[in-house]
C-alpha positions as CSV (number, residue, x, y, z in Angstrom):
1,M,14.9,-26.1,-16.4
2,T,17.2,-27.2,-19.6
3,K,20.5,-29.4,-19.2
4,D,21.8,-26.2,-20.7
5,T,21.1,-24.0,-17.7
6,D,21.9,-26.4,-15.4
7,S,25.5,-26.6,-16.6
8,H,26.5,-23.3,-16.1
9,D,29.9,-23.1,-14.2
10,L,29.3,-21.2,-11.0
11,S,32.3,-21.1,-9.5
12,R,32.8,-17.3,-9.8
13,V,29.3,-16.3,-8.0
14,A,28.4,-15.9,-4.7
15,V,24.6,-15.6,-3.3
16,I,24.5,-13.5,-0.2
17,I,21.2,-14.2,2.2
18,P,20.3,-11.4,4.5
19,A,18.9,-13.5,7.9
20,L,17.7,-12.8,11.3
21,N,16.3,-15.6,13.1
22,E,16.5,-17.7,10.8
23,A,18.0,-20.9,11.7
24,G,15.0,-23.6,10.8
25,S,14.8,-22.2,7.4
26,L,18.8,-22.3,6.7
27,K,18.9,-25.9,7.6
28,T,17.2,-26.8,4.4
29,L,18.2,-23.7,2.2
30,L,21.8,-23.9,2.1
31,P,22.1,-28.1,1.2
32,L,20.2,-27.0,-1.4
33,L,22.7,-24.2,-2.5
34,E,25.6,-26.4,-2.3
35,R,24.4,-28.8,-5.0
36,Y,26.0,-25.8,-7.3
37,S,29.2,-25.3,-6.5
38,L,29.0,-21.7,-5.7
39,G,32.3,-19.3,-5.3
40,Q,30.6,-18.3,-2.0
41,I,27.8,-18.7,0.2
42,L,27.3,-15.7,2.9
43,V,24.7,-15.7,5.3
44,C,24.6,-12.2,6.8
45,D,23.5,-11.7,10.6
46,N,21.2,-9.2,11.5
47,G,21.9,-10.3,15.4
48,S,19.8,-13.7,15.7
49,T,19.3,-15.0,18.6
50,D,18.8,-18.7,17.3
51,A,20.7,-21.1,15.9
52,T,21.3,-19.0,12.8
53,R,25.5,-18.6,13.3
54,A,25.7,-22.6,14.3
55,V,23.4,-24.0,11.6
56,V,25.2,-21.5,8.9
57,E,28.9,-22.9,10.0
58,A,27.4,-26.6,10.6
59,C,26.4,-26.5,6.8
60,G,29.7,-24.6,5.7
61,A,28.7,-21.8,4.6
62,Q,30.1,-18.3,5.4
63,W,28.3,-16.4,8.7
64,V,29.1,-13.1,8.5
65,F,27.6,-10.4,11.2
66,E,26.0,-7.5,10.9
67,R,25.2,-5.3,13.9
68,R,23.4,-2.4,12.2
69,R,19.5,-3.9,11.6
70,G,18.3,-3.4,8.3
71,Y,17.5,-5.3,4.9
72,G,20.4,-3.2,2.9
73,A,22.5,-3.6,5.8
74,A,22.8,-7.3,6.0
75,C,23.5,-6.9,2.2
76,F,26.2,-4.5,2.0
77,A,28.0,-6.6,5.0
78,G,27.8,-9.3,2.4
79,M,29.4,-7.5,-0.2
80,Q,32.3,-6.5,2.2
81,Q,33.4,-9.9,2.3
82,L,32.9,-11.1,-1.3
83,A,36.2,-13.2,-2.1
84,P,38.3,-11.5,-5.6
85,S,37.9,-14.1,-7.3
86,I,33.5,-13.9,-7.8
87,T,31.9,-11.8,-10.3
88,V,28.5,-12.4,-10.2
89,V,26.5,-11.5,-7.0
90,V,23.0,-13.3,-6.2
91,F,20.6,-11.8,-3.7
92,M,17.8,-14.4,-2.3
93,D,15.6,-14.5,0.9
94,A,16.8,-17.2,3.8
95,D,12.7,-18.5,4.2
96,L,12.8,-20.7,1.5
97,S,10.2,-18.3,-0.3
98,D,12.6,-18.6,-3.5
99,D,13.2,-21.8,-5.6
100,V,16.7,-22.6,-5.6
101,T,17.0,-24.0,-9.1
102,L,15.9,-21.1,-10.6
103,L,19.5,-19.7,-9.7
104,P,21.9,-20.4,-12.4
105,A,18.6,-19.0,-15.0
106,L,19.5,-16.1,-12.8
107,A,23.1,-16.5,-12.8
108,G,23.6,-17.8,-16.1
109,P,23.1,-14.9,-18.8
110,I,25.3,-12.6,-16.5
111,V,28.0,-15.6,-16.4
112,N,27.7,-15.8,-20.4
113,D,28.3,-12.0,-21.1
114,E,24.3,-11.4,-21.6
115,C,23.6,-9.2,-19.3
116,D,24.2,-7.7,-16.4
117,F,21.6,-7.8,-14.0
118,V,18.8,-10.0,-13.8
119,L,16.0,-9.7,-11.9
120,G,13.2,-12.8,-10.8
121,A,9.9,-11.3,-11.1
122,R,7.3,-13.0,-9.2
123,A,4.5,-14.2,-11.6
124,V,1.1,-13.7,-10.6
125,E,0.4,-17.1,-11.6
126,L,3.6,-19.1,-10.6
127,R,3.2,-17.3,-6.6
128,E,2.0,-20.1,-3.9
129,R,-1.5,-18.7,-2.7
130,E,-1.0,-16.7,0.9
131,S,2.6,-16.2,-0.5
132,T,2.5,-12.0,-0.9
133,T,0.0,-10.0,1.2
134,G,-2.3,-7.0,-0.1
135,A,0.0,-4.6,0.8
136,Q,2.6,-6.2,-0.8
137,R,0.9,-6.8,-3.9
138,L,-0.1,-3.2,-4.3
139,A,3.7,-2.3,-3.5
140,N,4.5,-4.2,-6.8
141,L,2.1,-2.7,-8.9
142,L,2.8,0.8,-7.7
143,F,6.4,1.4,-7.6
144,P,7.1,-0.2,-10.7
145,T,4.8,2.3,-12.3
146,L,6.5,4.9,-10.3
147,I,10.2,3.5,-12.2
148,R,8.4,3.7,-15.5
149,L,7.3,7.1,-15.5
150,G,10.3,8.2,-13.9
151,W,13.0,6.5,-15.6
152,G,11.1,5.1,-18.7
153,H,11.8,1.4,-18.1
154,R,8.8,-1.0,-17.0
155,Y,9.9,-3.6,-14.2
156,E,7.5,-6.1,-13.5
157,D,8.3,-6.6,-9.5
158,L,10.8,-5.6,-7.2
159,G,11.6,-9.6,-6.0
160,P,14.4,-10.3,-3.6
161,F,15.6,-13.2,-6.0
162,R,18.3,-11.1,-8.5
163,A,21.5,-11.4,-10.1
164,I,24.0,-8.8,-10.7
165,R,27.5,-8.1,-12.0
166,R,29.6,-7.6,-9.2
167,S,31.4,-4.4,-11.2
168,S,27.8,-3.6,-12.3
169,L,27.1,-3.5,-8.5
170,E,29.9,-1.4,-7.4
171,A,29.3,0.9,-10.0
172,I,26.2,1.3,-8.6
173,G,27.6,2.1,-5.3
174,M,24.5,1.3,-3.1
175,Q,23.3,3.5,-0.5
176,D,20.2,2.4,1.2
177,R,20.8,0.1,4.4
178,A,17.1,-0.3,5.0
179,F,14.0,-1.9,2.8
180,G,15.1,0.3,0.1
181,W,17.4,-1.3,-1.4
182,T,16.2,-3.4,-4.1
183,I,14.9,-0.2,-5.5
184,E,17.5,1.5,-5.5
185,M,19.3,-1.2,-7.2
186,Q,16.7,-1.0,-9.9
187,I,16.5,2.8,-10.7
188,R,20.5,2.9,-10.7
189,A,21.0,-0.2,-12.9
190,I,18.5,1.9,-15.7
191,E,20.7,5.0,-14.6
192,L,23.8,3.0,-15.9
193,G,22.9,1.2,-18.6
194,L,23.0,-1.6,-17.4
195,R,21.7,-4.6,-19.5
196,I,18.6,-5.6,-17.8
197,R,16.8,-9.2,-18.1
198,E,13.4,-9.8,-15.5
199,I,12.4,-13.9,-15.8
200,S,9.4,-15.2,-14.3
201,V,9.7,-17.4,-10.9
202,P,7.3,-18.8,-8.7
203,Y,7.1,-17.6,-4.9
204,R,6.9,-19.4,-1.9
205,K,5.2,-18.5,1.1
206,R,8.0,-18.8,4.1
207,Q,7.4,-22.3,5.6
208,Q,8.8,-21.5,9.0
209,G,8.1,-18.2,11.0
210,T,6.8,-14.8,10.3
211,S,7.9,-12.0,7.9
212,K,10.4,-9.2,9.1
213,I,8.4,-7.4,6.6
214,S,5.0,-8.7,5.7
215,G,4.3,-10.4,8.6
216,T,3.8,-7.1,10.8
217,L,1.9,-3.7,10.6
218,R,5.5,-2.2,11.8
219,G,7.3,-4.1,9.0
220,V,4.5,-3.3,6.2
221,V,4.8,0.4,6.9
222,M,8.6,1.1,7.5
223,A,9.1,-1.0,3.7
224,A,6.5,1.4,1.9
225,Y,8.2,4.6,3.9
226,W,11.7,3.6,2.7
227,I,10.6,2.3,-0.4
228,T,8.8,5.3,-0.9
229,R,11.8,7.2,0.2
230,T,14.6,6.1,-1.7
231,C,12.4,6.5,-4.4
232,A,11.9,10.0,-4.4
233,A,15.0,10.8,-3.4
234,L,16.6,9.0,-6.2
235,W,14.3,11.3,-8.6
236,I,14.8,14.5,-7.0
237,T,19.2,14.1,-7.5
238,R,18.3,12.5,-10.6
239,R,20.1,15.3,-12.8
240,L,23.5,15.6,-10.8
241,R,23.5,12.1,-11.4
242,M,23.5,12.1,-15.1
243,R,25.8,15.6,-15.4
């Protein structure tokens, strides 16, 4: 990373982190985020039974409780707590799989008004061994292909590490509250004509515990179901939105 990338003013940037029983990882992640002088750090808790809340508050971040389970539900709850001064929103996972040092590279181009949506694409050559399962790798081939066929834009990934202009996010009007959140955002970004950029990012295997999605058969099946359902629903209703 260059000094120029590091020098971006991120005081109007918020980071939203969905979390469920991620106290151990958050103890490391939240202090790493503090160095960037962000406008807000929101940890959106889906009902953790560990010390997630205590860790978040001890680190000076904002704890947001969302009773309903679901990745999208947690992300949406964080959106409702954004301060008026926030202009850029970053989404990232709580499990230390995303490279925090690339935060300015994601948010910076939007801060500088070069684009509206920046997606961190998990480059194959930069993925840590065993960081993704076979099902995840298949999904990251299948669903970008479906988007290209249906909407004419080629994405490399459906990665969770992403930044978007707040006004663009609000214009999308996110509806999904489960695992279709990421693909909905990417499809709607195309439909709204947002300036889209992808940057290659590394991806690490989680440091502690088991993934709620890829770590269980039920998680994999439910994620595949919701992503497929969301993609299909957006395709079926596309003409209505384009009027």
